[in-house]
C-alpha positions in Angstrom: 25.9 -260.5 -129.1 28.6 -260.3 -132.1 27.3 -257.6 -133.3 27.0 -255.6 -130.1 30.2 -256.4 -129.6 31.7 -255.0 -132.6 29.4 -251.4 -132.2 30.8 -251.3 -128.6 34.5 -251.4 -130.3 33.0 -249.0 -132.9 31.7 -246.8 -130.1 35.6 -247.0 -128.1 37.1 -246.1 -131.2 34.7 -243.4 -132.5 35.0 -241.6 -128.3 39.1 -242.5 -128.7 39.0 -240.1 -131.9 36.6 -237.4 -130.8 37.4 -237.0 -127.5 41.6 -236.7 -128.7 40.7 -234.6 -131.9 37.5 -232.9 -131.3 35.3 -234.8 -133.9 34.7 -238.2 -134.9 32.1 -240.2 -133.0 28.9 -239.2 -135.5 30.6 -239.6 -138.6 31.9 -242.8 -137.9 29.1 -244.9 -135.8 26.4 -243.0 -138.1 28.2 -244.5 -141.1 27.8 -248.4 -139.1 24.8 -248.2 -138.4 23.7 -246.9 -142.1 25.7 -249.8 -143.5 23.5 -252.3 -140.6 20.6 -251.0 -142.7 19.1 -248.2 -140.5 17.5 -245.2 -142.5 19.5 -242.2 -142.0 16.9 -240.5 -139.5 17.1 -243.4 -137.4 21.0 -243.3 -137.2 21.1 -240.5 -136.3 18.4 -240.7 -133.8 20.3 -243.7 -131.7 24.0 -241.9 -132.4 22.5 -238.9 -130.8 21.0 -240.7 -127.8 24.5 -242.7 -127.2 26.6 -239.3 -127.5 24.3 -238.1 -124.1 26.7 -240.2 -122.2 29.7 -240.4 -123.9 29.5 -236.3 -123.8 29.1 -235.9 -120.2 32.1 -238.4 -119.4 34.3 -236.6 -122.2 33.4 -233.2 -120.2 34.2 -234.0 -117.0 37.3 -235.5 -118.1 38.4 -232.3 -119.8 37.4 -230.4 -116.7 39.5 -232.3 -115.2 42.5 -231.8 -117.5 41.9 -228.2 -117.3 40.9 -228.2 -121.2 37.6 -226.1 -120.7 37.1 -222.5 -121.6 33.2 -222.3 -120.2 32.8 -219.0 -121.7 33.9 -220.8 -125.0 31.4 -223.7 -124.2 28.5 -221.3 -123.9 28.9 -218.9 -126.6 29.5 -222.0 -129.2 26.7 -224.3 -127.2 23.9 -222.3 -126.8 23.5 -221.0 -130.5 24.1 -225.0 -131.5 21.6 -226.1 -129.5 19.2 -224.2 -131.6 20.8 -225.3 -134.8 20.9 -228.8 -133.7 17.1 -228.7 -132.5 15.8 -227.3 -136.3 18.1 -229.8 -138.1 16.6 -232.8 -136.1 12.7 -231.5 -136.6 14.1 -230.8 -140.4 15.8 -234.4 -141.0 12.0 -236.0 -138.7 10.2 -234.4 -142.3 12.1 -234.8 -145.0 14.9 -236.8 -146.6 18.7 -235.9 -146.6 19.5 -236.9 -149.9 19.1 -233.7 -151.4 21.5 -232.4 -148.5 23.8 -234.9 -148.2 26.4 -234.1 -151.2 26.3 -229.9 -150.1 27.0 -230.9 -146.7 30.1 -234.0 -147.3 31.4 -230.6 -149.8 31.5 -228.3 -147.0 33.1 -230.9 -144.7 35.7 -231.8 -147.5 36.3 -228.2 -148.0 37.1 -227.7 -144.6 39.0 -230.9 -143.8 41.5 -229.9 -147.1 41.8 -226.4 -145.9 42.9 -227.4 -142.2 45.2 -230.0 -143.2 46.6 -228.4 -146.2 47.4 -225.6 -143.5 48.9 -227.5 -140.9 51.1 -229.4 -143.2 52.7 -227.1 -144.9 53.0 -223.7 -143.3 51.4 -224.1 -139.8 49.4 -221.2 -138.1 51.2 -219.8 -134.7 50.5 -222.2 -132.5 48.7 -220.7 -129.5 49.0 -221.3 -125.7 45.7 -218.9 -124.6 43.4 -220.9 -122.5 40.5 -218.6 -123.0 39.4 -218.3 -126.2 39.3 -214.6 -127.5 36.7 -215.0 -130.2 33.3 -213.1 -129.2 29.8 -213.9 -130.6 30.2 -212.6 -133.8 32.1 -215.5 -134.8 30.6 -218.4 -132.3 26.9 -217.9 -132.8 26.7 -218.5 -136.8 29.4 -220.9 -136.5 27.5 -223.2 -133.3 24.3 -222.4 -135.6 25.5 -223.9 -138.4 27.5 -226.6 -136.8 24.1 -227.8 -134.9 22.4 -227.9 -138.1 25.0 -229.6 -140.1 25.2 -232.3 -136.8 21.6 -233.0 -137.0 21.0 -233.6 -140.1 24.3 -235.6 -140.9 24.3 -238.1 -138.0 27.8 -235.7 -137.3 29.1 -232.5 -138.0 29.7 -231.0 -134.9 33.5 -231.2 -134.6 34.3 -231.2 -138.1 32.8 -227.3 -138.5 33.6 -226.1 -135.2 37.0 -228.1 -134.3 38.3 -227.0 -137.8 37.2 -223.3 -137.7 38.5 -222.7 -134.2 42.0 -224.8 -134.6 43.0 -223.3 -138.0 42.4 -219.7 -136.5 45.6 -220.2 -134.3 44.2 -218.1 -131.6 43.3 -221.0 -128.6 45.2 -223.8 -127.3 43.9 -227.0 -129.2 43.4 -228.8 -126.3 41.6 -226.2 -124.7 39.6 -225.9 -128.5 38.8 -230.1 -128.3 37.9 -229.8 -124.6 35.8 -227.1 -124.6 34.2 -228.4 -128.2 33.3 -231.5 -126.9 31.8 -230.0 -123.5 29.7 -228.1 -125.6 28.6 -230.9 -127.6 26.6 -232.0 -125.1 23.9 -229.3 -125.5 24.3 -229.7 -128.9 23.2 -233.6 -128.4 20.2 -233.0 -125.9 18.8 -230.9 -129.0 18.8 -232.9 -130.9 17.8 -235.7 -129.3 14.6 -234.2 -128.5 14.3 -233.0 -131.4 14.4 -236.5 -132.8 12.3 -238.1 -130.2 9.3 -235.2 -130.9 9.2 -235.8 -134.3 9.7 -239.5 -134.5 9.0 -240.7 -130.5 11.4 -244.1 -130.4 10.3 -245.8 -133.8 12.7 -247.3 -135.0 15.3 -246.9 -132.8 17.2 -249.8 -131.1 18.7 -249.6 -128.2 20.9 -252.0 -127.7 22.7 -250.5 -130.5 22.8 -247.3 -128.7 23.4 -249.2 -125.2 26.5 -250.6 -127.2 27.9 -247.7 -128.5 27.2 -245.8 -124.9 29.3 -248.2 -123.2 32.4 -248.5 -125.9 32.2 -244.7 -126.0 32.6 -244.0 -121.9 35.5 -246.4 -121.6 37.3 -244.4 -124.2 36.5 -240.9 -122.9 39.1 -240.7 -120.0 41.9 -242.3 -122.3 41.1 -239.6 -125.2 41.0 -236.2 -122.9 44.3 -237.2 -121.7 45.7 -237.9 -125.1 44.5 -234.6 -126.3 47.0 -232.8 -123.8 49.7 -235.1 -125.2 49.9 -234.6 -128.9 51.9 -231.5 -130.4 49.6 -228.8 -132.2 50.9 -229.8 -135.6 49.9 -233.3 -135.8 47.4 -233.3 -134.4 45.9 -230.6 -137.2 47.6 -232.3 -139.6 45.3 -236.0 -138.3 42.0 -233.6 -138.1 42.1 -232.6 -141.8 42.8 -236.0 -143.2 40.0 -237.2 -140.8 37.6 -234.6 -141.9 38.7 -235.6 -145.8 38.5 -238.9 -146.0 35.2 -239.2 -144.0 33.8 -236.6 -146.0 34.7 -238.0 -149.0 33.2 -241.2 -149.0 29.8 -239.7 -148.2 30.1 -237.2 -151.3 31.3 -240.3 -153.5 28.2 -242.3 -152.6 25.7 -239.6 -152.4 26.9 -238.1 -156.5 26.8 -241.9 -157.8 30.4 -242.2 -158.4 31.3 -245.2 -160.3 32.4 -247.5 -157.4 36.2 -247.9 -158.7 36.7 -244.3 -159.4 35.3 -243.9 -155.4 37.5 -246.4 -154.5 40.8 -245.1 -156.2 39.9 -241.8 -154.9 39.5 -242.6 -151.0 42.8 -244.7 -151.4 44.5 -241.4 -152.4 43.3 -239.4 -150.5 44.3 -242.0 -147.4 48.0 -242.2 -148.7 48.3 -238.8 -149.4 46.9 -238.4 -145.2 49.5 -240.6 -144.3 51.8 -239.2 -145.7 51.3 -235.2 -144.3 50.9 -237.1 -140.9 54.4 -239.0 -141.5 55.8 -235.3 -142.8 54.3 -233.5 -139.5 55.7 -236.2 -137.5 59.0 -235.6 -138.8 58.9 -231.4 -138.8 58.0 -231.7 -135.3 60.8 -234.1 -134.2 63.2 -231.4 -136.5 61.7 -228.4 -134.6 61.8 -230.2 -131.0 66.1 -231.1 -131.9 66.5 -227.6 -133.2 65.1 -225.9 -130.3 66.9 -223.0 -128.0 67.8 -224.5 -124.3 67.8 -222.8 -121.3 69.3 -223.4 -118.4 67.0 -224.4 -115.3 68.7 -223.9 -111.6 68.2 -227.0 -109.6 69.6 -228.2 -106.7 71.1 -231.6 -106.3 72.3 -232.7 -103.0 71.9 -229.3 -101.2 74.2 -228.1 -104.7 73.0 -225.7 -107.6 73.3 -227.2 -110.9 72.2 -226.1 -114.0 70.1 -228.6 -116.2 69.3 -227.8 -119.9 65.6 -227.8 -120.3 64.5 -227.7 -123.8 61.8 -224.8 -125.0 59.6 -225.9 -127.2 59.5 -229.3 -126.6 56.1 -230.3 -127.1 53.0 -230.3 -124.8 53.8 -232.2 -121.8 
């Protein structure tokens, strides 16, 4: 019972991060299941089964809050489903020991790119609620993201969200909401691939249920949170999250000495915290420096001008 409660809390925290940032559920949950002694393929299968429920809850909440671009969902999710099925089938037959460091290195590079871009020179904050990207970008991005997600137990968000947010052409809340919604297609396809390749052998449905319950409780809060986070802070948080999680996988895969691995992770955490603090300070400074406009409102029937800050952050 204690272990199930812990798994439910992890599911809650993982979904809170995933729903607000468009990533994190898979890598967080899979790491816990691996520590519990599950094999990589069983851990990935368990997480994807739990995500079927959390994806639906998250998608419905994002849709109600207006965070979803359905055209983006289709163009990203369909090739993502193809890649996920291929990845699940591949993982069911082969070990991921050789591919784990390569995937971790790719995600680490993506995380570093987006963190530096938002922390040092943020892209122009986009307000577009409909993505301008076409199939030439979205199809290969979805295919690659789906394959990484199935074979690594997570990675759909780090691959797709980081790429689309860093492009600076679509509102971050639309990117996160659409990526989370399209993830249902990826998760369903990966789960089907695992069930065909493995059956239900080794899958602990109690663990799956605990992760699912925690994720369902967090989904509505996470979808609301993404509409309130400033884009710059969101970008820095996303980049740091990918770096920390990928660095852990990479150091374990290449057999880095434990002391050195701990030092690297500590440095990464400190750098991430400093970047987040800097992003918050800069956001507050920009809000104070933003020009104001005068809105005419009626107070007791008398027209009154009220200053309203422009660019004061998402409300």
